[in-house]
N, C-alpha and C positions, 0 to 999 in steps of 0.2 A: 480424846474426840476434840474437833475444831470450834471456837466460837464466837462471836462477835461482840465486841463491845462498841457501845453508840454511846457519844452525848447528843443529846437531841436539842431540840428547839433552833437548830439554825437553818433560815432559808437557804432553799439552795436555787440552784441558776445554770442554764446553758441549755443544751441540746446534747437527747439519749435517742440510740438507733435498738429501735424493739430486734429480738434476735426471730430469728425462723422458729416457726408454730412446731412445739414439741409433741404436741398430740396429733399433728400429721406426719411427722417424722415417723413417730413409732409407724404409720400405717403404710405409706408410702416405700419404705426403705425394706421392710417387710416382704414389698411385692416383687423386689426385685429376685426371687427365687421363684417367679414364674416364667422365666426365660432362662436360656442361656448364653442370651446376647448381654451388651454391656447396656447398662444402664447408670446414669451420671447424673447426681442430683448435686444440687448446690443451695445456699442458703438455711446448711443443717445445724443447728443449733450446738457449741459447744457444752453440753450437759451431762451427769452420770446417764440416765438414766437411757439417752439414745448413744452413747458412747458404751455402754453395757451389752444395745441390742448389737451395734456394730460388729465390737470384740464376739458378741454371739455367733454372727454369721460367718464372720472367718474362723470361728473354731469349727464350722459345720461343714469348712470346705471352700465358702463362696470368697474369689480371689476379691479385696480391697485395696485400694488406692487412696490416699487422701493425697487429690489434685490442689489444694489451697486451704487456708485456713476452715473454710465452711461448705468444701467441695470435695466428696470423693463419687468416686466408680467403681460399680458393683458388679463382679460375674460369677454366674453361678452354673457354671461348666458342671462342676461333680460335687454332688454335695455325699458327706461319709455319714452314711444311714446308720453306722453301729453308734457314731456320738451320741444319738438318741438316748441308749439305754448306757450312758456312761454316768458315774457318778459328779463328774466334770457342769454336765449338761443340768442333774438336777439342782447343782447348785447353782448356776448361774438363773438359767432359767427360772426356778424358783423363785431368786432375789429381785425378779424383773416383773414388773406388772405389764408392760407390754410384751413380753415372750409369749403371749397367747396370740400375735398377730400374726404368727408364723404358721399355725396351724393352715389357714385357708390353703394359701399357697403350697403347702408340703401335699395336702390333700389333692388339690387341682392337678400338681405335676407328676406326683409320685406315689398317688394312690392307698398315701399312708402318712401318720403321723403319731408322734408321741409328746406330749408335755406336763411337767410340772406343774403342780397348782401356783399359780403365781402372786408373788407376793407384792409389796406396792407399801401405800398409805395405809394407816389404822383410821378409816374414815369411817366404819362400817363396813357391811356385808354388802359385796361388789359379784351377782352372781354372774357366772358363765353360761347362763340354761341357753339367751337367744343363740350366742353361738353355735351350741351342741345339737339344739332343737331344730337350727337351719341348715346346718352341715347335715343330719338325720334327713331330714325331705329331700336332700338331694341326693340320697342313697346313703351314706355312712352310718357305723356302728361302731360304737365307744363304749368302754369300760372303766370306771374309775376305781382305782385299788385306792381303798381307804387308808390303810398300813402304812405305805410310801407315797402317798398322795400324788399318782400317778396317774394321766388320763394318756388312753389309749386308742388311739383312733382307723378304722380300716375303712377305705373309699374306692373299692380298685374300678368301681364304678358307677361315678358322679354320672345323677343324669339332671335335664332341667325340670323345674316343677312351680308349681304355684306356691309362694310361702306367706305366708302373714306372721310377721314377728309378734310375738306379745307385748312385747317394749320397741321404743324407737331407738334402741342402742346403739351409738356410733358408733363403736369398736366391734359390735355384732352385726351393725351393717356389712361395715367393710371385708368384715371376715367373711364372709358368707359371698359377697359381690366377688371376693377375690377366688373364693372355691368354685363360683358357677362359671367364670368366663371360659375356663375351660371343660366345663362337662360339656354331656351331649342333649343339643336340643334347647328350648329357648325355656329362661327361669325369670317369673318376675317374683319380688319383693315387697310386698305393700305395708305402709307402716315403716318403712325405710326411714331412716333417718337422713336429715337432706342439710347437715351444717359445713361450711365452706370446707373443712379440712377433707370429708365426704366427696363433695366434689370434686378436689382437687384431687383425689386419689380417682376415680372413675373418668374424669380427662387425661390422667397419663395413662390411664390403663387400655382407653380407645388409642391414643397415640402409640402404644404397641401393639396396637391389633386387635383390642377386644372391639364389641358391640352393644353397647349400654346407651342406652335411651331414659329418657324420662330425668336425666340429671337435675338435680336445683328442686324436684319433686318427692313426694313419700312414697313414688310408686316409680319401682325401676323395673326395666327389662332390659335382661341380658341373652343376645342369642351366644349359644356358647361356639369357641371357634378352637382349631386342631391345634393352634401355637402364637405365644407372642413372641414380639421379637425387642429390640432394646428402644433406647429414648433418652431424652432430656427432660429433667423436671426441676423448676426452682419452686421451693417452700414457701409459702405466704408468712409475712412476717404474724409472732405469736399474739392473737386477742387478746391473750389474759395478759402479758407482761404490758400492754397499752392501757387495759384497764386501771393495772398496779401500777402505772407510772402517772395516771391523771389520778387516781387517789392520792399518792405520795405529793405530788404538785398541789392539791388543795390542803392536805392536814398539815404543812411544812410551810405554808402561804409562798409558795415558790413561783416562780418564773421560769416554766418550762415549756420547751418544742419537744413532742415526739416525731421521730421525721418516717417519710415513708411507711405511712399506717395500713394503704392499700384500703381507704373509709369505707367504699364501696362493698367490702367482705365484713364490717363489721356489727351489720345486721341493729337491732335495739340496744347497742350497750352504750353510745355515745348518746341517746335519747336518756336511757335510767341514770346514766351521772348529771345530766342535767336537772332533771327533777328531782335531784338532791341537791341542786341549786350550786352547781360548779359551771362555772363560765371556761369558754372556750371557744378557739376557731377554727375555721381549715381555711388551712394555707397553702394552696396547692393539693398535695397529699399528703401535709405534713399537721398536726394536733398541736396550736399555739395556748398554754394556758396560761394564762396572765397570775401574775400573786395576789391573793384574793385574802382579805382578812375575815372576811364570813363570808359562810353560804346557807342558804335557807332550804329546806327541805318540803318539798311541794304537798300538796293534800289531793284525794280527789276531789270529784267535782263537789259534792255535796258538802266537800267539808272535814267528810273522815279524815285516819290519819294513812297515811300510803303505805303498801303495804309491797315490800318487793320480793317476787317467789322466783325459782328455779322455772325451768321448760324446756321441750326438747326445740331444737331449731325450730323456727325463728325465734323462741322465746328467749328468758336470759339464761345465761350459760351459769351452771352450777359453781365452775370455777373462781367465779368473782363476784359470790355472795360474800365469802368472808374480807374482801376488801371494800366490799360497801358497806358491811357494819363495823367496820371500822374508820370510815369515813366518816357516817352517822354520830358517832359518838362528837365527835367537835364541830357539827352541824346544830342549826337552830333549827327546833322540830323534834317531833317522834315521828319514827318508821319501825315498822314489822318486820321481820326479813324471817322468811318462810324457804327452808333448806326440806325439800321434799324426797330427793335423791338418796342421802345419805344420813344415817341418824346418828352418826359422831361427829360429825364436822362443825357442830356450834360448839361444843365442849371446852373451846379453846376461849372463849369467853371467861374464863374462872380472871386468867391472867391479865386480862382489860378491866373487868372489876377491881382487880388489886392494883392496879394504875391510876384507879380513879374513875373509870367510866361508869355511866346510868346505864347498867344493860336488866334486862329481867328475861332469864330463862325460863321461858315457860313448860317447853318439854325439851324431847333432845331435836324436834325439827323447825322451833321459831323462837325465837327472841325478839323484844323488843325493847330498842332503844332509844334514850330520852337525850337527844343532843344538848351540849354544853354550854353552845354558840361560842365554842373556846374562853369561858369566863373562868372556866377552870382548866388548867393543863394537866393533861393526864402526868403521870410521875414515874419515873423512869426506877427499873424493878430485873430482879435476875428470872427466867424461862427458859421454858424447851420448847424447840417446835417439834408440833409433834405431827406435822405433815407438809408437803409445799406450799399450798395456798394458804393455812391459818399461820405459818412461818412465816410468809412476805407479808403478810397482814400485821404479824405482829414487830417484824422491823419497820413498818410505815408508821407504827403507832412509837416504836421508838424513837424513830427517826424524829417527831414531832413533840416527844416528852421535853418535860424538865429535869437534866442531872442524865444519869447515868443509865443505860441498860445494859445487860448481859445477855444473850440468846445463845443456848446450847443445842448441840443437834444439829449442827446448820446444814449438814451435810442433809438433809431431807430440803432445804430450801435449795441447794445447788444440784437433785437430781430435776428442780424446772426453770433455773435462771441462772445463766451463763454469766463467771465472773461478775457477780452483781454489787461485792464491794469495790471493786474498780471502777465500774460506770458508778456507782453511787459517789466514791470519791472523787469521779472527775467533775460531778455539780457540785461539791461543796460540801460533801456530807462530813461528818466527823466520825466516820466507823475505821475498826481494825480486827483484823483477824489473831482471836488469841487463843 
């Protein structure tokens, strides 16, 4: 297994281009299964989770062609139905969290699907109920075999219906939308997720011939159509990478320009970082962050400690809470981090405490960070990346720390961040793969 060796404390400088959005990629690449015509997708990130999904589609019989470094064409003319009962499918699908996204398109087009229990991050329970309850509402029947952890779903007669989702799950909404676009009749989905990536999926499906209205809201109306055609689609830049780079600049006192961020799609993210005291300018569609010696956390109007909590869009994305927590360790002031969605995502703070951070882990969902105002530098240590977002947070901490850090299990980081060591080297970081 590989690791990163980092010598921290060096200011960085330069421009960095965010990759295409990982979470959008997993949705729109799965959507190519809805048509036998060619679909071309650009700005695809070169990361393990996305590459595994593309490989999985190829094993299923989808014709895939890499047209450029970030562009693929897909044509799902003939799907091998026997593949879904194979050991190869169980192994590949079970090792990829995003594999659940192929179920909706397969149900819509073929009336049946099978999927192993997906793997992925160790950040707590990530229920699939929203997906399957939505499929059931559309007329699907499913069975879960606990002995081999396999789901079998039958949907030979999908029909439109009114669906009230029990949670505004992004992947759950996307999966039900993809199943509903070819169902008979009209489907309404209330309490639907409305993240920019879900909006992107709906716009892409409409270009393919779907009839989806209510995009950007939490009430989607879908009129079923008989078939979909091909299209071209470009992914948004990854908002989680953009937030990570803002945090990187603040922690390392660096002057960094993040290029082509699609600022209008970032929602509350820039304002949240501004409340942590981080200065930035919007230059065209680039975010410029000047080198900052100090940054001070805001308080609520009554002077009480600021709370940063995750919430469904347009609230703050849970994927950036780990970054906010790390940034706060070197800010002036205190903040309460409230991670509502995943009960294991804050457990990486023990590594930050070992580095010298002042953090109180209140319970699995809440941590209070007492900012050190950079008066006490974090110190380099050896650590392990537990998941994608915590891994990058620890990487940012290491780049700001005094001395040498070693981060192992970097495969977790590389599931979500393409060529991260090469891009950091270009900014002047002292990082190498060992």
